[in-house]
PDBQT receptor file of N, H, CA, C and O in Angstrom, charges set to zero:
ATOM      1  N   MET A   1       0.839  -1.166   0.000  1.00  0.00    +0.000 N 
ATOM      2  CA  MET A   1       0.000   0.000   0.000  1.00  0.00    +0.000 C 
ATOM      3  C   MET A   1       0.890   1.237   0.000  1.00  0.00    +0.000 C 
ATOM      4  O   MET A   1       1.848   1.317   0.768  1.00  0.00    +0.000 OA
ATOM      5  N   LYS A   2       0.574   2.201  -0.860  1.00  0.00    +0.000 N 
ATOM      6  H   LYS A   2      -0.204   2.137  -1.484  1.00  0.00    +0.000 HD
ATOM      7  CA  LYS A   2       1.319   3.453  -0.918  1.00  0.00    +0.000 C 
ATOM      8  C   LYS A   2       0.491   4.534  -0.225  1.00  0.00    +0.000 C 
ATOM      9  O   LYS A   2      -0.710   4.654  -0.467  1.00  0.00    +0.000 OA
ATOM     10  N   LEU A   3       1.148   5.331   0.651  1.00  0.00    +0.000 N 
ATOM     11  H   LEU A   3       2.124   5.234   0.848  1.00  0.00    +0.000 HD
ATOM     12  CA  LEU A   3       0.455   6.370   1.406  1.00  0.00    +0.000 C 
ATOM     13  C   LEU A   3       0.925   7.755   1.001  1.00  0.00    +0.000 C 
ATOM     14  O   LEU A   3       2.086   7.965   0.647  1.00  0.00    +0.000 OA
ATOM     15  N   ARG A   4      -0.019   8.704   1.062  1.00  0.00    +0.000 N 
ATOM     16  H   ARG A   4      -0.961   8.533   1.349  1.00  0.00    +0.000 HD
ATOM     17  CA  ARG A   4       0.287  10.122   0.828  1.00  0.00    +0.000 C 
ATOM     18  C   ARG A   4      -0.198  10.893   2.050  1.00  0.00    +0.000 C 
ATOM     19  O   ARG A   4      -1.381  10.844   2.385  1.00  0.00    +0.000 OA
ATOM     20  N   LYS A   5       0.708  11.601   2.715  1.00  0.00    +0.000 N 
ATOM     21  H   LYS A   5       1.669  11.640   2.442  1.00  0.00    +0.000 HD
ATOM     22  CA  LYS A   5       0.348  12.362   3.908  1.00  0.00    +0.000 C 
ATOM     23  C   LYS A   5      -0.475  13.579   3.499  1.00  0.00    +0.000 C 
ATOM     24  O   LYS A   5      -0.080  14.333   2.610  1.00  0.00    +0.000 OA
ATOM     25  N   VAL A   6      -1.639  13.770   4.164  1.00  0.00    +0.000 N 
ATOM     26  H   VAL A   6      -1.960  13.158   4.887  1.00  0.00    +0.000 HD
ATOM     27  CA  VAL A   6      -2.488  14.922   3.863  1.00  0.00    +0.000 C 
ATOM     28  C   VAL A   6      -2.577  15.900   5.027  1.00  0.00    +0.000 C 
ATOM     29  O   VAL A   6      -3.043  17.026   4.853  1.00  0.00    +0.000 OA
ATOM     30  N   SER A   7      -2.137  15.487   6.206  1.00  0.00    +0.000 N 
ATOM     31  H   SER A   7      -1.759  14.572   6.348  1.00  0.00    +0.000 HD
ATOM     32  CA  SER A   7      -2.061  16.417   7.337  1.00  0.00    +0.000 C 
ATOM     33  C   SER A   7      -1.101  15.870   8.376  1.00  0.00    +0.000 C 
ATOM     34  O   SER A   7      -0.800  14.677   8.405  1.00  0.00    +0.000 OA
ATOM     35  N   GLY A   8      -0.626  16.769   9.230  1.00  0.00    +0.000 N 
ATOM     36  H   GLY A   8      -0.871  17.738   9.206  1.00  0.00    +0.000 HD
ATOM     37  CA  GLY A   8       0.326  16.399  10.267  1.00  0.00    +0.000 C 
ATOM     38  C   GLY A   8       1.600  17.201  10.096  1.00  0.00    +0.000 C 
ATOM     39  O   GLY A   8       1.715  18.014   9.180  1.00  0.00    +0.000 OA
ATOM     40  N   CYS A   9       2.548  16.971  10.973  1.00  0.00    +0.000 N 
ATOM     41  H   CYS A   9       2.454  16.310  11.718  1.00  0.00    +0.000 HD
ATOM     42  CA  CYS A   9       3.802  17.722  10.920  1.00  0.00    +0.000 C 
ATOM     43  C   CYS A   9       4.756  17.108   9.895  1.00  0.00    +0.000 C 
ATOM     44  O   CYS A   9       4.485  16.047   9.333  1.00  0.00    +0.000 OA
ATOM     45  N   ALA A  10       5.858  17.783   9.668  1.00  0.00    +0.000 N 
ATOM     46  H   ALA A  10       6.079  18.645  10.125  1.00  0.00    +0.000 HD
ATOM     47  CA  ALA A  10       6.845  17.304   8.697  1.00  0.00    +0.000 C 
ATOM     48  C   ALA A  10       7.590  16.068   9.200  1.00  0.00    +0.000 C 
ATOM     49  O   ALA A  10       8.093  15.278   8.401  1.00  0.00    +0.000 OA
ATOM     50  N   ASP A  11       7.662  15.899  10.521  1.00  0.00    +0.000 N 
ATOM     51  H   ASP A  11       7.253  16.541  11.170  1.00  0.00    +0.000 HD
ATOM     52  CA  ASP A  11       8.340  14.729  11.091  1.00  0.00    +0.000 C 
ATOM     53  C   ASP A  11       7.469  13.492  10.920  1.00  0.00    +0.000 C 
ATOM     54  O   ASP A  11       6.283  13.600  10.607  1.00  0.00    +0.000 OA
ATOM     55  N   SER A  12       8.051  12.329  11.123  1.00  0.00    +0.000 N 
ATOM     56  H   SER A  12       9.014  12.241  11.377  1.00  0.00    +0.000 HD
ATOM     57  CA  SER A  12       7.292  11.085  10.993  1.00  0.00    +0.000 C 
ATOM     58  C   SER A  12       6.786  10.558  12.326  1.00  0.00    +0.000 C 
ATOM     59  O   SER A  12       6.150   9.505  12.375  1.00  0.00    +0.000 OA
ATOM     60  N   ASP A  13       7.060  11.276  13.405  1.00  0.00    +0.000 N 
ATOM     61  H   ASP A  13       7.577  12.131  13.365  1.00  0.00    +0.000 HD
ATOM     62  CA  ASP A  13       6.695  10.764  14.730  1.00  0.00    +0.000 C 
ATOM     63  C   ASP A  13       5.627  11.613  15.419  1.00  0.00    +0.000 C 
ATOM     64  O   ASP A  13       5.681  11.802  16.635  1.00  0.00    +0.000 OA
ATOM     65  N   CYS A  14       4.661  12.124  14.659  1.00  0.00    +0.000 N 
ATOM     66  H   CYS A  14       4.617  11.971  13.672  1.00  0.00    +0.000 HD
ATOM     67  CA  CYS A  14       3.584  12.917  15.250  1.00  0.00    +0.000 C 
ATOM     68  C   CYS A  14       2.261  12.536  14.588  1.00  0.00    +0.000 C 
ATOM     69  O   CYS A  14       2.261  11.905  13.531  1.00  0.00    +0.000 OA
ATOM     70  N   PRO A  15       1.133  12.910  15.197  1.00  0.00    +0.000 N 
ATOM     71  CA  PRO A  15      -0.164  12.562  14.620  1.00  0.00    +0.000 C 
ATOM     72  C   PRO A  15      -0.287  13.035  13.172  1.00  0.00    +0.000 C 
ATOM     73  O   PRO A  15       0.148  14.132  12.823  1.00  0.00    +0.000 OA
ATOM     74  N   ALA A  16      -0.884  12.189  12.342  1.00  0.00    +0.000 N 
ATOM     75  H   ALA A  16      -1.237  11.297  12.625  1.00  0.00    +0.000 HD
ATOM     76  CA  ALA A  16      -1.022  12.513  10.921  1.00  0.00    +0.000 C 
ATOM     77  C   ALA A  16      -2.153  11.700  10.306  1.00  0.00    +0.000 C 
ATOM     78  O   ALA A  16      -2.590  10.689  10.855  1.00  0.00    +0.000 OA
ATOM     79  N   VAL A  17      -2.613  12.171   9.149  1.00  0.00    +0.000 N 
ATOM     80  H   VAL A  17      -2.258  12.992   8.703  1.00  0.00    +0.000 HD
ATOM     81  CA  VAL A  17      -3.599  11.447   8.351  1.00  0.00    +0.000 C 
ATOM     82  C   VAL A  17      -2.999  11.235   6.964  1.00  0.00    +0.000 C 
ATOM     83  O   VAL A  17      -2.406  12.143   6.383  1.00  0.00    +0.000 OA
ATOM     84  N   TYR A  18      -3.163  10.034   6.451  1.00  0.00    +0.000 N 
ATOM     85  H   TYR A  18      -3.645   9.296   6.922  1.00  0.00    +0.000 HD
ATOM     86  CA  TYR A  18      -2.668   9.653   5.132  1.00  0.00    +0.000 C 
ATOM     87  C   TYR A  18      -3.831   9.136   4.288  1.00  0.00    +0.000 C 
ATOM     88  O   TYR A  18      -4.826   8.653   4.828  1.00  0.00    +0.000 OA
ATOM     89  N   VAL A  19      -3.705   9.236   2.969  1.00  0.00    +0.000 N 
ATOM     90  H   VAL A  19      -2.896   9.628   2.530  1.00  0.00    +0.000 HD
ATOM     91  CA  VAL A  19      -4.638   8.618   2.037  1.00  0.00    +0.000 C 
ATOM     92  C   VAL A  19      -3.852   7.549   1.291  1.00  0.00    +0.000 C 
ATOM     93  O   VAL A  19      -2.729   7.786   0.846  1.00  0.00    +0.000 OA
ATOM     94  N   SER A  20      -4.454   6.370   1.160  1.00  0.00    +0.000 N 
ATOM     95  H   SER A  20      -5.366   6.177   1.521  1.00  0.00    +0.000 HD
ATOM     96  CA  SER A  20      -3.763   5.265   0.484  1.00  0.00    +0.000 C 
ATOM     97  C   SER A  20      -4.121   5.215  -0.993  1.00  0.00    +0.000 C 
ATOM     98  O   SER A  20      -5.081   5.844  -1.439  1.00  0.00    +0.000 OA
ATOM     99  N   ASP A  21      -3.333   4.457  -1.740  1.00  0.00    +0.000 N 
ATOM    100  H   ASP A  21      -2.553   3.946  -1.378  1.00  0.00    +0.000 HD
ATOM    101  CA  ASP A  21      -3.625   4.254  -3.158  1.00  0.00    +0.000 C 
ATOM    102  C   ASP A  21      -4.843   3.356  -3.361  1.00  0.00    +0.000 C 
ATOM    103  O   ASP A  21      -5.262   3.128  -4.496  1.00  0.00    +0.000 OA
ATOM    104  N   ARG A  22      -5.406   2.852  -2.281  1.00  0.00    +0.000 N 
ATOM    105  H   ARG A  22      -5.066   3.038  -1.360  1.00  0.00    +0.000 HD
ATOM    106  CA  ARG A  22      -6.635   2.055  -2.345  1.00  0.00    +0.000 C 
ATOM    107  C   ARG A  22      -7.870   2.906  -2.054  1.00  0.00    +0.000 C 
ATOM    108  O   ARG A  22      -8.993   2.403  -2.048  1.00  0.00    +0.000 OA
ATOM    109  N   GLY A  23      -7.645   4.223  -1.809  1.00  0.00    +0.000 N 
ATOM    110  H   GLY A  23      -6.733   4.631  -1.814  1.00  0.00    +0.000 HD
ATOM    111  CA  GLY A  23      -8.753   5.120  -1.522  1.00  0.00    +0.000 C 
ATOM    112  C   GLY A  23      -9.219   5.086  -0.081  1.00  0.00    +0.000 C 
ATOM    113  O   GLY A  23     -10.341   5.492   0.223  1.00  0.00    +0.000 OA
ATOM    114  N   THR A  24      -8.362   4.601   0.811  1.00  0.00    +0.000 N 
ATOM    115  H   THR A  24      -7.451   4.271   0.564  1.00  0.00    +0.000 HD
ATOM    116  CA  THR A  24      -8.701   4.547   2.226  1.00  0.00    +0.000 C 
ATOM    117  C   THR A  24      -7.864   5.555   3.003  1.00  0.00    +0.000 C 
ATOM    118  O   THR A  24      -6.875   6.082   2.494  1.00  0.00    +0.000 OA
ATOM    119  N   ALA A  25      -8.272   5.814   4.235  1.00  0.00    +0.000 N 
ATOM    120  H   ALA A  25      -9.076   5.385   4.649  1.00  0.00    +0.000 HD
ATOM    121  CA  ALA A  25      -7.521   6.713   5.109  1.00  0.00    +0.000 C 
ATOM    122  C   ALA A  25      -6.766   5.894   6.146  1.00  0.00    +0.000 C 
ATOM    123  O   ALA A  25      -7.270   4.888   6.647  1.00  0.00    +0.000 OA
ATOM    124  N   VAL A  26      -5.562   6.332   6.459  1.00  0.00    +0.000 N 
ATOM    125  H   VAL A  26      -5.153   7.149   6.052  1.00  0.00    +0.000 HD
ATOM    126  CA  VAL A  26      -4.743   5.720   7.504  1.00  0.00    +0.000 C 
ATOM    127  C   VAL A  26      -4.356   6.840   8.454  1.00  0.00    +0.000 C 
ATOM    128  O   VAL A  26      -3.890   7.894   8.023  1.00  0.00    +0.000 OA
ATOM    129  N   VAL A  27      -4.552   6.612   9.757  1.00  0.00    +0.000 N 
ATOM    130  H   VAL A  27      -4.931   5.756  10.107  1.00  0.00    +0.000 HD
ATOM    131  CA  VAL A  27      -4.231   7.646  10.736  1.00  0.00    +0.000 C 
ATOM    132  C   VAL A  27      -3.111   7.183  11.647  1.00  0.00    +0.000 C 
ATOM    133  O   VAL A  27      -2.989   5.998  11.956  1.00  0.00    +0.000 OA
ATOM    134  N   GLN A  28      -2.298   8.135  12.069  1.00  0.00    +0.000 N 
ATOM    135  H   GLN A  28      -2.398   9.098  11.818  1.00  0.00    +0.000 HD
ATOM    136  CA  GLN A  28      -1.181   7.883  12.978  1.00  0.00    +0.000 C 
ATOM    137  C   GLN A  28      -1.406   8.748  14.209  1.00  0.00    +0.000 C 
ATOM    138  O   GLN A  28      -1.604   9.958  14.094  1.00  0.00    +0.000 OA
ATOM    139  N   GLY A  29      -1.376   8.134  15.381  1.00  0.00    +0.000 N 
ATOM    140  H   GLY A  29      -1.215   7.151  15.475  1.00  0.00    +0.000 HD
ATOM    141  CA  GLY A  29      -1.566   8.888  16.612  1.00  0.00    +0.000 C 
ATOM    142  C   GLY A  29      -1.206   8.045  17.816  1.00  0.00    +0.000 C 
ATOM    143  O   GLY A  29      -0.698   6.931  17.691  1.00  0.00    +0.000 OA
ATOM    144  N   GLU A  30      -1.478   8.597  18.983  1.00  0.00    +0.000 N 
ATOM    145  H   GLU A  30      -1.891   9.502  19.085  1.00  0.00    +0.000 HD
ATOM    146  CA  GLU A  30      -1.207   7.886  20.232  1.00  0.00    +0.000 C 
ATOM    147  C   GLU A  30      -2.181   6.723  20.385  1.00  0.00    +0.000 C 
ATOM    148  O   GLU A  30      -3.388   6.897  20.217  1.00  0.00    +0.000 OA
ATOM    149  N   HIS A  31      -1.669   5.551  20.700  1.00  0.00    +0.000 N 
ATOM    150  H   HIS A  31      -0.689   5.410  20.836  1.00  0.00    +0.000 HD
ATOM    151  CA  HIS A  31      -2.459   4.338  20.869  1.00  0.00    +0.000 C 
ATOM    152  C   HIS A  31      -3.376   4.489  22.085  1.00  0.00    +0.000 C 
ATOM    153  O   HIS A  31      -2.920   4.840  23.174  1.00  0.00    +0.000 OA
ATOM    154  N   VAL A  32      -4.665   4.223  21.892  1.00  0.00    +0.000 N 
ATOM    155  H   VAL A  32      -5.035   3.938  21.008  1.00  0.00    +0.000 HD
ATOM    156  CA  VAL A  32      -5.643   4.244  22.980  1.00  0.00    +0.000 C 
ATOM    157  C   VAL A  32      -5.908   2.797  23.370  1.00  0.00    +0.000 C 
ATOM    158  O   VAL A  32      -6.310   1.989  22.533  1.00  0.00    +0.000 OA
ATOM    159  N   THR A  33      -5.688   2.471  24.625  1.00  0.00    +0.000 N 
ATOM    160  H   THR A  33      -5.362   3.128  25.305  1.00  0.00    +0.000 HD
ATOM    161  CA  THR A  33      -5.910   1.094  25.062  1.00  0.00    +0.000 C 
ATOM    162  C   THR A  33      -7.204   0.932  25.847  1.00  0.00    +0.000 C 
ATOM    163  O   THR A  33      -7.854  -0.111  25.776  1.00  0.00    +0.000 OA
ATOM    164  N   ARG A  34      -7.574   1.962  26.593  1.00  0.00    +0.000 N 
ATOM    165  H   ARG A  34      -7.046   2.809  26.651  1.00  0.00    +0.000 HD
ATOM    166  CA  ARG A  34      -8.805   1.880  27.380  1.00  0.00    +0.000 C 
ATOM    167  C   ARG A  34      -9.483   3.238  27.368  1.00  0.00    +0.000 C 
ATOM    168  O   ARG A  34      -8.861   4.259  27.660  1.00  0.00    +0.000 OA
ATOM    169  N   ALA A  35     -10.759   3.241  27.031  1.00  0.00    +0.000 N 
ATOM    170  H   ALA A  35     -11.265   2.411  26.794  1.00  0.00    +0.000 HD
ATOM    171  CA  ALA A  35     -11.553   4.464  27.076  1.00  0.00    +0.000 C 
ATOM    172  C   ALA A  35     -13.016   4.070  27.227  1.00  0.00    +0.000 C 
ATOM    173  O   ALA A  35     -13.479   3.122  26.594  1.00  0.00    +0.000 OA
ATOM    174  N   GLU A  36     -13.726   4.786  28.052  1.00  0.00    +0.000 N 
ATOM    175  H   GLU A  36     -13.349   5.556  28.567  1.00  0.00    +0.000 HD
ATOM    176  CA  GLU A  36     -15.141   4.517  28.256  1.00  0.00    +0.000 C 
ATOM    177  C   GLU A  36     -15.884   4.678  26.933  1.00  0.00    +0.000 C 
ATOM    178  O   GLU A  36     -15.720   5.681  26.239  1.00  0.00    +0.000 OA
ATOM    179  N   GLY A  37     -16.695   3.692  26.592  1.00  0.00    +0.000 N 
ATOM    180  H   GLY A  37     -16.829   2.877  27.156  1.00  0.00    +0.000 HD
ATOM    181  CA  GLY A  37     -17.470   3.733  25.363  1.00  0.00    +0.000 C 
ATOM    182  C   GLY A  37     -16.754   3.159  24.154  1.00  0.00    +0.000 C 
ATOM    183  O   GLY A  37     -17.339   3.089  23.073  1.00  0.00    +0.000 OA
ATOM    184  N   LEU A  38     -15.506   2.748  24.307  1.00  0.00    +0.000 N 
ATOM    185  H   LEU A  38     -15.030   2.805  25.185  1.00  0.00    +0.000 HD
ATOM    186  CA  LEU A  38     -14.734   2.191  23.191  1.00  0.00    +0.000 C 
ATOM    187  C   LEU A  38     -14.804   0.675  23.240  1.00  0.00    +0.000 C 
ATOM    188  O   LEU A  38     -14.460   0.060  24.250  1.00  0.00    +0.000 OA
ATOM    189  N   SER A  39     -15.245   0.083  22.156  1.00  0.00    +0.000 N 
ATOM    190  H   SER A  39     -15.524   0.583  21.335  1.00  0.00    +0.000 HD
ATOM    191  CA  SER A  39     -15.326  -1.369  22.057  1.00  0.00    +0.000 C 
ATOM    192  C   SER A  39     -14.641  -1.788  20.758  1.00  0.00    +0.000 C 
ATOM    193  O   SER A  39     -15.154  -1.535  19.668  1.00  0.00    +0.000 OA
ATOM    194  N   LEU A  40     -13.496  -2.420  20.881  1.00  0.00    +0.000 N 
ATOM    195  H   LEU A  40     -13.079  -2.625  21.767  1.00  0.00    +0.000 HD
ATOM    196  CA  LEU A  40     -12.708  -2.805  19.711  1.00  0.00    +0.000 C 
ATOM    197  C   LEU A  40     -12.863  -4.289  19.413  1.00  0.00    +0.000 C 
ATOM    198  O   LEU A  40     -12.854  -5.120  20.321  1.00  0.00    +0.000 OA
ATOM    199  N   ALA A  41     -13.004  -4.610  18.147  1.00  0.00    +0.000 N 
ATOM    200  H   ALA A  41     -13.012  -3.935  17.409  1.00  0.00    +0.000 HD
ATOM    201  CA  ALA A  41     -13.047  -6.002  17.711  1.00  0.00    +0.000 C 
ATOM    202  C   ALA A  41     -11.619  -6.534  17.610  1.00  0.00    +0.000 C 
ATOM    203  O   ALA A  41     -10.657  -5.767  17.606  1.00  0.00    +0.000 OA
ATOM    204  N   ALA A  42     -11.498  -7.840  17.530  1.00  0.00    +0.000 N 
ATOM    205  H   ALA A  42     -12.280  -8.464  17.534  1.00  0.00    +0.000 HD
ATOM    206  CA  ALA A  42     -10.184  -8.459  17.363  1.00  0.00    +0.000 C 
ATOM    207  C   ALA A  42      -9.517  -7.891  16.117  1.00  0.00    +0.000 C 
ATOM    208  O   ALA A  42     -10.140  -7.805  15.059  1.00  0.00    +0.000 OA
ATOM    209  N   GLY A  43      -8.270  -7.511  16.239  1.00  0.00    +0.000 N 
ATOM    210  H   GLY A  43      -7.764  -7.581  17.099  1.00  0.00    +0.000 HD
ATOM    211  CA  GLY A  43      -7.520  -6.970  15.117  1.00  0.00    +0.000 C 
ATOM    212  C   GLY A  43      -7.662  -5.468  14.929  1.00  0.00    +0.000 C 
ATOM    213  O   GLY A  43      -6.956  -4.886  14.106  1.00  0.00    +0.000 OA
ATOM    214  N   GLU A  44      -8.561  -4.826  15.676  1.00  0.00    +0.000 N 
ATOM    215  H   GLU A  44      -9.135  -5.300  16.345  1.00  0.00    +0.000 HD
ATOM    216  CA  GLU A  44      -8.729  -3.376  15.571  1.00  0.00    +0.000 C 
ATOM    217  C   GLU A  44      -7.876  -2.667  16.610  1.00  0.00    +0.000 C 
ATOM    218  O   GLU A  44      -7.531  -3.240  17.644  1.00  0.00    +0.000 OA
ATOM    219  N   THR A  45      -7.543  -1.428  16.327  1.00  0.00    +0.000 N 
ATOM    220  H   THR A  45      -7.823  -0.963  15.487  1.00  0.00    +0.000 HD
ATOM    221  CA  THR A  45      -6.847  -0.582  17.282  1.00  0.00    +0.000 C 
ATOM    222  C   THR A  45      -7.424   0.817  17.162  1.00  0.00    +0.000 C 
ATOM    223  O   THR A  45      -8.014   1.160  16.138  1.00  0.00    +0.000 OA
ATOM    224  N   ALA A  46      -7.264   1.610  18.174  1.00  0.00    +0.000 N 
ATOM    225  H   ALA A  46      -6.785   1.331  19.007  1.00  0.00    +0.000 HD
ATOM    226  CA  ALA A  46      -7.735   2.992  18.166  1.00  0.00    +0.000 C 
ATOM    227  C   ALA A  46      -6.555   3.909  18.439  1.00  0.00    +0.000 C 
ATOM    228  O   ALA A  46      -5.660   3.580  19.218  1.00  0.00    +0.000 OA
ATOM    229  N   VAL A  47      -6.566   5.064  17.786  1.00  0.00    +0.000 N 
ATOM    230  H   VAL A  47      -7.293   5.331  17.153  1.00  0.00    +0.000 HD
ATOM    231  CA  VAL A  47      -5.546   6.074  18.026  1.00  0.00    +0.000 C 
ATOM    232  C   VAL A  47      -6.237   7.391  18.326  1.00  0.00    +0.000 C 
ATOM    233  O   VAL A  47      -7.369   7.631  17.905  1.00  0.00    +0.000 OA
ATOM    234  N   GLU A  48      -5.536   8.236  19.059  1.00  0.00    +0.000 N 
ATOM    235  H   GLU A  48      -4.617   8.041  19.401  1.00  0.00    +0.000 HD
ATOM    236  CA  GLU A  48      -6.064   9.539  19.433  1.00  0.00    +0.000 C 
ATOM    237  C   GLU A  48      -5.373  10.615  18.605  1.00  0.00    +0.000 C 
ATOM    238  O   GLU A  48      -4.147  10.640  18.501  1.00  0.00    +0.000 OA
ATOM    239  N   LEU A  49      -6.178  11.508  18.015  1.00  0.00    +0.000 N 
ATOM    240  H   LEU A  49      -7.174  11.488  18.100  1.00  0.00    +0.000 HD
ATOM    241  CA  LEU A  49      -5.661  12.596  17.190  1.00  0.00    +0.000 C 
ATOM    242  C   LEU A  49      -6.237  13.922  17.669  1.00  0.00    +0.000 C 
ATOM    243  O   LEU A  49      -7.389  13.970  18.099  1.00  0.00    +0.000 OA
ATOM    244  N   PRO A  50      -5.462  14.992  17.604  1.00  0.00    +0.000 N 
ATOM    245  CA  PRO A  50      -6.027  16.310  17.865  1.00  0.00    +0.000 C 
ATOM    246  C   PRO A  50      -7.038  16.643  16.754  1.00  0.00    +0.000 C 
ATOM    247  O   PRO A  50      -6.797  16.301  15.596  1.00  0.00    +0.000 OA
ATOM    248  N   PRO A  51      -8.154  17.296  17.076  1.00  0.00    +0.000 N 
ATOM    249  CA  PRO A  51      -9.165  17.610  16.063  1.00  0.00    +0.000 C 
ATOM    250  C   PRO A  51      -8.617  18.384  14.867  1.00  0.00    +0.000 C 
ATOM    251  O   PRO A  51      -9.079  18.189  13.742  1.00  0.00    +0.000 OA
ATOM    252  N   GLU A  52      -7.635  19.262  15.096  1.00  0.00    +0.000 N 
ATOM    253  H   GLU A  52      -7.260  19.420  16.009  1.00  0.00    +0.000 HD
ATOM    254  CA  GLU A  52      -7.121  20.060  13.979  1.00  0.00    +0.000 C 
ATOM    255  C   GLU A  52      -6.426  19.199  12.923  1.00  0.00    +0.000 C 
ATOM    256  O   GLU A  52      -6.372  19.587  11.756  1.00  0.00    +0.000 OA
ATOM    257  N   ILE A  53      -5.897  18.046  13.310  1.00  0.00    +0.000 N 
ATOM    258  H   ILE A  53      -5.940  17.731  14.258  1.00  0.00    +0.000 HD
ATOM    259  CA  ILE A  53      -5.274  17.142  12.332  1.00  0.00    +0.000 C 
ATOM    260  C   ILE A  53      -6.343  16.604  11.380  1.00  0.00    +0.000 C 
ATOM    261  O   ILE A  53      -6.114  16.508  10.174  1.00  0.00    +0.000 OA
ATOM    262  N   ILE A  54      -7.498  16.257  11.922  1.00  0.00    +0.000 N 
ATOM    263  H   ILE A  54      -7.684  16.335  12.901  1.00  0.00    +0.000 HD
ATOM    264  CA  ILE A  54      -8.598  15.755  11.094  1.00  0.00    +0.000 C 
ATOM    265  C   ILE A  54      -9.130  16.868  10.197  1.00  0.00    +0.000 C 
ATOM    266  O   ILE A  54      -9.360  16.650   9.007  1.00  0.00    +0.000 OA
ATOM    267  N   LEU A  55      -9.327  18.056  10.760  1.00  0.00    +0.000 N 
ATOM    268  H   LEU A  55      -9.141  18.233  11.726  1.00  0.00    +0.000 HD
ATOM    269  CA  LEU A  55      -9.814  19.188   9.965  1.00  0.00    +0.000 C 
ATOM    270  C   LEU A  55      -8.835  19.548   8.854  1.00  0.00    +0.000 C 
ATOM    271  O   LEU A  55      -9.252  19.821   7.728  1.00  0.00    +0.000 OA
ATOM    272  N   ASP A  56      -7.545  19.552   9.156  1.00  0.00    +0.000 N 
ATOM    273  H   ASP A  56      -7.206  19.330  10.071  1.00  0.00    +0.000 HD
ATOM    274  CA  ASP A  56      -6.524  19.829   8.138  1.00  0.00    +0.000 C 
ATOM    275  C   ASP A  56      -6.577  18.791   7.014  1.00  0.00    +0.000 C 
ATOM    276  O   ASP A  56      -6.425  19.129   5.840  1.00  0.00    +0.000 OA
ATOM    277  N   ALA A  57      -6.794  17.527   7.383  1.00  0.00    +0.000 N 
ATOM    278  H   ALA A  57      -6.917  17.252   8.337  1.00  0.00    +0.000 HD
ATOM    279  CA  ALA A  57      -6.858  16.460   6.380  1.00  0.00    +0.000 C 
ATOM    280  C   ALA A  57      -8.062  16.650   5.469  1.00  0.00    +0.000 C 
ATOM    281  O   ALA A  57      -7.946  16.529   4.250  1.00  0.00    +0.000 OA
ATOM    282  N   VAL A  58      -9.215  16.946   6.054  1.00  0.00    +0.000 N 
ATOM    283  H   VAL A  58      -9.310  17.044   7.044  1.00  0.00    +0.000 HD
ATOM    284  CA  VAL A  58     -10.424  17.155   5.254  1.00  0.00    +0.000 C 
ATOM    285  C   VAL A  58     -10.238  18.350   4.320  1.00  0.00    +0.000 C 
ATOM    286  O   VAL A  58     -10.581  18.276   3.141  1.00  0.00    +0.000 OA
ATOM    287  N   THR A  59      -9.698  19.442   4.843  1.00  0.00    +0.000 N 
ATOM    288  H   THR A  59      -9.419  19.502   5.801  1.00  0.00    +0.000 HD
ATOM    289  CA  THR A  59      -9.450  20.632   4.024  1.00  0.00    +0.000 C 
ATOM    290  C   THR A  59      -8.510  20.313   2.866  1.00  0.00    +0.000 C 
ATOM    291  O   THR A  59      -8.767  20.712   1.731  1.00  0.00    +0.000 OA
ATOM    292  N   ALA A  60      -7.426  19.597   3.146  1.00  0.00    +0.000 N 
ATOM    293  H   ALA A  60      -7.217  19.273   4.069  1.00  0.00    +0.000 HD
ATOM    294  CA  ALA A  60      -6.460  19.239   2.103  1.00  0.00    +0.000 C 
ATOM    295  C   ALA A  60      -7.100  18.360   1.033  1.00  0.00    +0.000 C 
ATOM    296  O   ALA A  60      -6.832  18.533  -0.156  1.00  0.00    +0.000 OA
ATOM    297  N   LEU A  61      -7.939  17.421   1.449  1.00  0.00    +0.000 N 
ATOM    298  H   LEU A  61      -8.156  17.280   2.415  1.00  0.00    +0.000 HD
ATOM    299  CA  LEU A  61      -8.594  16.536   0.485  1.00  0.00    +0.000 C 
ATOM    300  C   LEU A  61      -9.587  17.299  -0.385  1.00  0.00    +0.000 C 
ATOM    301  O   LEU A  61      -9.673  17.053  -1.588  1.00  0.00    +0.000 OA
ATOM    302  N   ILE A  62     -10.333  18.219   0.211  1.00  0.00    +0.000 N 
ATOM    303  H   ILE A  62     -10.263  18.419   1.188  1.00  0.00    +0.000 HD
ATOM    304  CA  ILE A  62     -11.285  19.029  -0.561  1.00  0.00    +0.000 C 
ATOM    305  C   ILE A  62     -10.542  19.899  -1.565  1.00  0.00    +0.000 C 
ATOM    306  O   ILE A  62     -10.929  19.979  -2.731  1.00  0.00    +0.000 OA
ATOM    307  N   GLU A  63      -9.478  20.550  -1.112  1.00  0.00    +0.000 N 
ATOM    308  H   GLU A  63      -9.163  20.485  -0.164  1.00  0.00    +0.000 HD
ATOM    309  CA  GLU A  63      -8.713  21.444  -1.987  1.00  0.00    +0.000 C 
ATOM    310  C   GLU A  63      -8.026  20.705  -3.132  1.00  0.00    +0.000 C 
ATOM    311  O   GLU A  63      -7.858  21.257  -4.220  1.00  0.00    +0.000 OA
ATOM    312  N   SER A  64      -7.630  19.456  -2.888  1.00  0.00    +0.000 N 
ATOM    313  H   SER A  64      -7.766  19.008  -2.005  1.00  0.00    +0.000 HD
ATOM    314  CA  SER A  64      -6.935  18.695  -3.933  1.00  0.00    +0.000 C 
ATOM    315  C   SER A  64      -7.897  17.888  -4.803  1.00  0.00    +0.000 C 
ATOM    316  O   SER A  64      -7.483  17.268  -5.782  1.00  0.00    +0.000 OA
ATOM    317  N   GLY A  65      -9.160  17.897  -4.450  1.00  0.00    +0.000 N 
ATOM    318  H   GLY A  65      -9.497  18.401  -3.654  1.00  0.00    +0.000 HD
ATOM    319  CA  GLY A  65     -10.138  17.132  -5.217  1.00  0.00    +0.000 C 
ATOM    320  C   GLY A  65     -10.149  15.657  -4.880  1.00  0.00    +0.000 C 
ATOM    321  O   GLY A  65     -10.663  14.844  -5.648  1.00  0.00    +0.000 OA
ATOM    322  N   GLY A  66      -9.585  15.307  -3.738  1.00  0.00    +0.000 N 
ATOM    323  H   GLY A  66      -9.168  15.967  -3.113  1.00  0.00    +0.000 HD
ATOM    324  CA  GLY A  66      -9.615  13.908  -3.317  1.00  0.00    +0.000 C 
ATOM    325  C   GLY A  66      -8.264  13.416  -3.095  1.00  0.00    +0.000 C 
ATOM    326  O   GLY A  66      -8.082  12.253  -2.734  1.00  0.00    +0.000 OA
TER     327      GLY A  66
């Protein structure tokens, strides 16, 4: 899978959102292991992102046409 970063910092060790060549989104953030209301299936994981990272990603995708 090839990824294109659409939001986040220039470094590789901070929260970010990527778009894959399969048309899916991949997010990078702090691993969440326990949170009230979170129910993960086998093989799933959750990450925590600042809201501005998500907003930046949506803005970048709209501006680039996808």
